[in-house]
C-alpha positions as CSV (number, residue, x, y, z in Angstrom):
1,M,202.5,107.2,113.8
2,E,203.5,105.8,117.2
3,T,206.2,108.0,118.5
4,T,207.4,109.7,121.8
5,Q,208.5,112.5,119.7
6,P,206.5,115.7,119.7
7,K,204.3,115.8,116.5
8,Q,205.9,119.1,115.3
9,F,209.3,117.4,115.0
10,L,208.2,114.7,112.6
11,T,209.1,115.0,108.9
12,L,206.4,116.0,106.3
13,S,207.7,115.8,102.6
14,G,211.2,115.9,103.8
15,E,211.0,118.9,106.2
16,L,210.2,119.2,109.8
17,I,206.4,120.0,110.4
18,L,207.5,122.9,112.7
19,I,209.4,124.5,110.0
20,R,206.6,124.3,107.6
21,T,204.4,125.9,110.1
22,I,206.7,128.8,110.8
23,R,207.1,129.3,107.1
24,C,203.4,130.0,106.8
25,F,203.7,133.2,108.8
26,L,207.3,134.3,107.6
27,E,206.1,134.0,104.1
28,Y,202.8,135.8,104.8
29,S,204.5,139.2,105.8
30,S,207.8,140.6,106.8
31,N,206.0,142.6,109.4
32,I,205.0,139.5,111.4
33,T,207.1,138.5,114.4
34,V,207.1,134.7,115.2
35,N,207.8,133.6,118.7
36,V,208.4,129.8,118.8
37,V,207.5,128.4,122.2
38,L,209.1,125.0,122.9
39,S,209.9,122.7,125.8
40,A,213.3,123.1,127.6
41,D,214.3,119.7,126.3
42,H,213.9,120.6,122.7
43,I,214.4,124.4,122.4
44,E,218.3,124.5,121.8
45,S,218.3,121.9,119.1
46,A,215.2,123.3,117.4
47,R,216.5,126.8,117.4
48,K,219.6,125.8,115.6
49,H,217.7,123.9,113.0
50,I,215.2,126.5,112.6
51,L,217.5,129.4,112.2
52,S,219.6,127.6,109.6
53,S,216.3,127.0,107.6
54,F,215.6,130.8,107.6
55,P,219.1,132.4,107.3
56,D,217.7,135.7,105.9
57,V,215.2,136.3,108.6
58,P,216.2,138.9,111.2
59,L,216.7,137.8,114.8
60,N,214.0,140.1,116.1
61,Q,211.5,138.7,113.7
62,L,212.0,135.0,114.9
63,F,212.9,134.2,118.4
64,F,212.3,131.5,121.0
65,T,210.7,131.0,124.4
66,I,210.6,128.2,126.8
67,G,207.2,126.8,127.4
68,G,205.5,125.5,130.5
69,D,203.8,122.3,131.6
70,S,200.5,122.9,129.9
71,R,199.3,124.8,126.8
72,Q,197.9,127.6,129.0
73,Q,201.3,128.1,130.6
74,S,203.3,127.9,127.4
75,V,201.2,130.4,125.7
76,Q,201.3,132.7,128.6
77,N,205.2,132.3,128.5
78,G,205.2,133.3,124.8
79,L,202.7,136.2,125.5
80,L,205.2,137.6,128.3
81,A,208.1,137.4,126.0
82,L,206.5,139.4,123.2
83,P,208.0,142.9,122.5
84,K,205.8,145.5,124.2
85,E,205.0,147.3,120.8
86,I,203.2,144.1,119.6
87,N,199.3,144.7,120.1
88,T,197.9,141.9,118.0
89,V,198.5,138.1,118.8
90,L,197.9,135.0,116.7
91,V,198.3,131.8,118.6
92,H,198.8,128.8,116.3
93,D,199.6,125.0,116.8
94,G,203.1,124.1,115.7
95,A,201.6,120.9,114.2
96,R,199.3,122.6,111.8
97,P,201.7,123.0,108.9
98,L,199.2,123.6,106.1
99,L,197.8,127.0,107.1
100,S,197.0,129.2,104.3
101,P,197.6,132.9,103.9
102,D,193.9,133.4,103.4
103,I,193.2,132.0,106.9
104,I,195.9,134.4,108.5
105,D,194.3,137.3,106.5
106,R,190.8,136.5,107.7
107,C,192.0,136.3,111.4
108,L,193.9,139.6,111.2
109,K,190.9,141.4,109.6
110,G,188.6,139.8,112.0
111,I,190.6,141.1,115.0
112,S,190.5,144.5,113.6
113,L,186.7,144.4,113.4
114,H,185.8,142.2,116.5
115,D,188.9,142.2,118.7
116,A,189.0,138.4,119.3
117,V,188.6,135.6,116.7
118,I,189.3,131.8,116.2
119,A,189.6,129.9,112.8
120,A,187.0,127.2,112.8
121,V,185.0,125.0,110.4
122,P,181.5,123.9,110.7
123,V,180.9,120.3,112.1
124,K,179.8,118.3,109.2
125,D,179.4,114.9,110.8
126,T,176.6,113.6,113.0
127,L,177.5,113.9,116.5
128,K,176.5,111.3,119.2
129,R,176.5,111.6,123.0
130,V,177.9,108.3,124.3
131,D,178.0,106.8,127.8
132,E,180.2,103.7,128.1
133,K,180.0,103.3,124.4
134,R,176.2,103.4,124.2
135,I,174.6,106.3,122.4
136,T,172.5,108.4,124.7
137,D,171.2,111.0,122.1
138,T,172.1,112.8,118.9
139,V,173.5,116.4,119.3
140,D,172.2,119.0,117.1
141,R,175.3,120.1,115.0
142,S,173.6,123.2,113.2
143,N,175.4,125.6,115.5
144,L,178.5,123.6,116.2
145,W,182.0,124.6,114.9
146,Q,185.3,122.7,115.2
147,A,187.9,125.1,116.6
148,Q,191.3,125.4,114.8
149,T,194.2,127.8,115.1
150,P,195.1,130.6,114.6
151,Q,193.1,131.9,117.5
152,G,193.7,135.7,117.5
153,M,193.0,138.6,119.7
154,R,194.2,142.0,121.0
155,R,197.0,141.5,123.4
156,D,195.4,143.3,126.2
157,L,192.3,141.0,126.0
158,L,194.4,137.9,126.3
159,E,196.5,139.4,129.2
160,K,193.2,140.2,131.0
161,A,191.9,136.6,130.3
162,Y,195.1,135.3,131.9
163,A,194.8,137.5,134.7
164,H,191.2,136.4,135.4
165,A,192.1,132.8,135.0
166,A,194.8,133.0,137.6
167,A,192.4,134.9,140.1
168,T,189.7,132.2,139.6
169,G,191.8,129.1,139.3
170,F,190.6,128.5,135.9
171,T,192.3,126.1,133.2
172,G,191.1,126.4,129.7
173,T,191.5,123.9,126.7
174,D,192.5,126.9,124.4
175,E,192.9,130.6,124.3
176,A,189.1,131.0,123.2
177,S,188.0,129.3,126.5
178,L,190.1,131.7,128.5
179,L,188.7,134.7,126.8
180,E,185.2,133.3,127.1
181,H,185.9,132.8,130.9
182,A,186.7,136.4,131.1
183,G,183.8,137.5,129.4
184,V,185.3,138.4,125.9
185,T,183.1,138.0,123.0
186,I,184.9,135.9,120.3
187,T,183.9,135.6,116.5
188,V,184.6,132.8,114.3
189,V,186.3,133.3,111.0
190,E,186.4,130.5,108.2
191,G,189.1,128.0,108.6
192,S,189.7,125.1,106.3
193,E,189.5,121.4,106.2
194,H,193.1,121.4,104.9
195,N,194.3,123.2,108.2
196,I,194.7,119.9,109.8
197,K,196.6,119.2,112.9
198,I,199.1,116.3,112.8
199,T,197.7,114.4,115.8
200,R,196.5,110.9,114.9
201,P,197.8,108.0,112.8
202,G,197.1,108.7,109.3
203,D,197.3,112.5,109.6
204,L,200.8,112.6,108.1
205,T,199.4,110.5,105.0
206,I,196.6,113.0,104.5
207,A,198.9,115.9,104.8
208,E,201.3,114.4,102.3
209,G,198.4,114.1,99.8
210,L,197.3,117.7,100.4
211,L,200.7,118.9,99.8
212,R,201.2,117.0,96.5
213,R,198.0,118.2,95.0
214,G,198.8,120.3,92.0
215,E,202.6,119.7,92.2
216,P,204.3,118.4,89.0
217,A,204.6,114.6,88.9
218,V,207.9,115.1,87.3
219,K,210.9,117.3,88.4
220,I,214.1,118.1,86.6
221,G,217.4,119.1,88.2
222,H,220.9,120.0,86.9
223,G,224.2,119.7,88.7
224,F,227.8,120.9,88.3
225,D,231.0,120.4,90.1
226,A,234.6,120.8,89.7
227,H,237.7,119.8,91.7
228,R,241.4,120.5,91.3
229,L,243.9,117.8,90.7
230,I,246.7,117.6,93.2
231,E,249.3,115.1,94.3
232,G,248.9,112.8,97.3
233,R,245.2,112.1,96.8
234,K,243.4,109.1,95.4
235,L,241.3,109.8,92.3
236,I,237.7,108.6,93.0
237,L,235.1,109.1,90.4
238,G,231.7,107.4,90.6
239,G,232.9,105.6,93.6
240,V,235.6,103.8,91.6
241,E,239.3,104.5,92.4
242,I,241.1,105.3,89.2
243,P,244.9,104.5,88.9
244,Y,246.6,107.8,88.3
245,R,249.3,109.9,89.7
246,L,247.0,112.7,90.8
247,G,243.7,113.0,92.8
248,L,240.9,115.5,93.4
249,D,241.4,118.0,96.2
250,G,238.4,118.1,98.6
251,H,236.9,117.8,102.1
252,S,235.3,114.4,101.2
253,D,236.7,112.0,98.7
254,A,236.0,114.8,96.1
255,D,234.1,112.6,93.8
256,V,233.2,115.2,91.5
257,L,230.8,113.0,89.4
258,I,228.7,111.9,92.5
259,H,228.8,115.6,93.7
260,A,227.2,116.7,90.5
261,L,224.6,114.1,90.7
262,I,223.8,115.2,94.3
263,D,223.5,118.8,93.3
264,A,221.1,117.8,90.4
265,L,219.0,115.7,92.7
266,L,218.7,118.6,95.3
267,G,218.0,121.0,92.5
268,A,215.1,118.9,91.5
269,L,213.9,118.7,94.9
270,G,214.2,122.7,95.4
271,A,216.4,121.7,98.4
272,G,219.5,123.8,97.9
273,D,222.8,122.5,97.2
274,I,225.5,119.9,98.5
275,G,227.3,122.6,100.6
276,R,223.9,123.3,102.6
277,H,223.5,119.5,103.4
278,F,227.1,118.3,103.7
279,P,229.2,121.3,104.5
280,D,232.9,121.2,104.3
281,T,233.1,122.7,107.9
282,D,231.7,119.5,109.2
283,A,234.3,116.9,110.3
284,T,231.7,114.1,109.8
285,Y,232.2,114.4,106.1
286,K,236.1,114.4,106.2
287,N,237.3,112.1,103.5
288,I,233.8,110.3,103.5
289,D,232.7,108.1,100.5
290,S,230.5,110.3,98.4
291,R,228.2,107.3,97.8
292,R,227.1,107.6,101.4
293,L,226.1,111.3,100.7
294,L,224.2,110.1,97.6
295,E,222.3,107.6,99.6
296,K,221.4,110.3,102.2
297,T,220.1,112.5,99.2
298,M,218.0,109.7,97.8
299,A,216.5,109.1,101.1
300,L,215.5,112.9,101.2
301,A,213.9,112.3,97.7
302,K,212.0,109.4,99.1
303,D,210.8,111.5,102.1
304,N,209.4,113.9,99.3
305,N,207.7,111.0,97.6
306,M,210.1,111.2,94.6
307,H,212.2,108.4,92.9
308,L,214.7,108.7,90.1
309,G,213.5,108.5,86.6
310,N,216.8,108.7,85.0
311,A,220.2,110.5,85.3
312,D,222.4,111.6,82.5
313,L,226.1,112.5,83.7
314,T,229.2,113.9,81.7
315,L,232.8,113.8,83.0
316,V,235.0,116.2,81.5
317,C,238.6,115.0,81.9
318,Q,241.6,115.2,79.7
319,Q,243.6,112.6,81.6
320,P,243.3,109.8,82.6
321,K,241.2,107.8,80.0
322,L,237.9,106.7,81.8
323,V,236.2,104.6,79.2
324,N,237.2,101.4,81.0
325,F,235.6,102.5,84.2
326,L,232.4,104.0,83.3
327,E,230.3,100.7,83.7
328,K,231.5,100.1,87.2
329,M,230.6,103.8,87.9
330,R,227.1,103.1,86.5
331,K,226.6,100.2,88.7
332,N,227.8,102.2,91.8
333,L,225.4,105.0,91.1
334,A,222.4,102.7,90.4
335,Q,223.0,100.9,93.6
336,A,223.3,104.1,95.7
337,C,220.0,105.4,93.9
338,Q,218.2,102.2,94.2
339,T,217.4,102.2,90.6
340,Q,217.9,99.9,87.4
341,L,221.2,100.2,85.7
342,K,219.5,101.4,82.5
343,N,218.4,104.5,84.4
344,I,222.0,105.7,84.8
345,N,223.9,107.1,81.7
346,I,227.6,108.3,82.1
347,K,229.6,109.9,79.4
348,A,233.3,111.0,79.4
349,T,234.6,113.6,77.1
350,T,237.5,116.1,76.9
351,T,237.8,119.8,75.9
352,E,240.5,119.1,73.4
353,K,243.1,120.5,75.8
354,M,241.5,123.8,76.3
355,G,240.8,125.2,79.7
356,Y,241.6,124.0,83.1
357,T,240.5,120.3,82.3
358,G,242.3,120.4,79.2
359,R,245.6,121.4,80.8
360,G,245.1,118.6,83.4
361,E,244.5,121.0,86.3
362,G,241.1,119.6,87.3
363,I,238.1,117.6,86.5
364,C,234.5,118.7,86.3
365,A,231.1,116.9,85.8
366,H,227.5,117.8,84.8
367,A,224.4,115.9,85.8
368,V,220.8,116.2,84.7
369,V,218.2,114.2,86.6
370,I,214.4,113.5,86.3
371,L,212.6,112.7,89.6
372,I,209.2,111.2,89.4
373,Q,206.5,111.3,92.0
374,I,205.7,108.0,93.7
């Protein structure tokens, strides 16, 4: 995991770690306000991406603040930006995406009883004090706990701690150390071994494994798409150009077969639809070969540790006749999906001249896929 990119912007099972972390709080309660504190270099790009991931969350429940040169300064900036009516504060690392509702609940209940708390877990390994790689003694771990986040407190106590730190020139390693320095008593609430921070090589692999626990090994998705036939366009189906006087209308190449397959894949992943990932308002996708979009979708599946088991697709088209092109379509889709040809099945049928496909006004396609956990 060697990277200069902040850890919270790495991808975990196809989604930014930071977005997973934010979701922990937004799904816990609609009464929680989330202030995302980020560096000036990343805040604008992150804001756009995060807001698009939570389109239904009110702007006053999710907002953004520019951080400082240290954790201490960044948290203070976030504290100063909070609405005045907020009296309880939880500070959480953006790179801890596996936070459970139970931990949030314990922190909030702990604050109501004790004013200031941190989530933590007992140290379970033997600890050694070392000088230049030589052990000097063994540390008694019986009263040692490993601090996590959230670290929660009454707002006025954290404000007091920051004022005292400024007056004494103190720099803490976390919010608890600031509170300690100001003489505030802090209580530990139970965290979790699963509440890991993505920091070291291997942490992403551990987090992936924890996310996959209990998830089904097989996921099924269904997709459907339809496009109108018009003059002046090429007819592209399954990546094959079909000789015909009409073509399908659309922002991309309007390959209705591949679009149905993409929607089926996204459905199996629980990742929305083709319009969300490849909007027709984006010039990037103007007249694009839909096979490129399919390849991007399969990359998303791979990020989610899934690969294609099989796909069964049906084209509904009165004219032209497609039987001679189906094998080439299968080969194109198998190549884009990085799977064996036997895993792709394509059928072509008509509606016996009924409806818009029967009248030759358009073509539609259905797709069903099975994704299998890697």
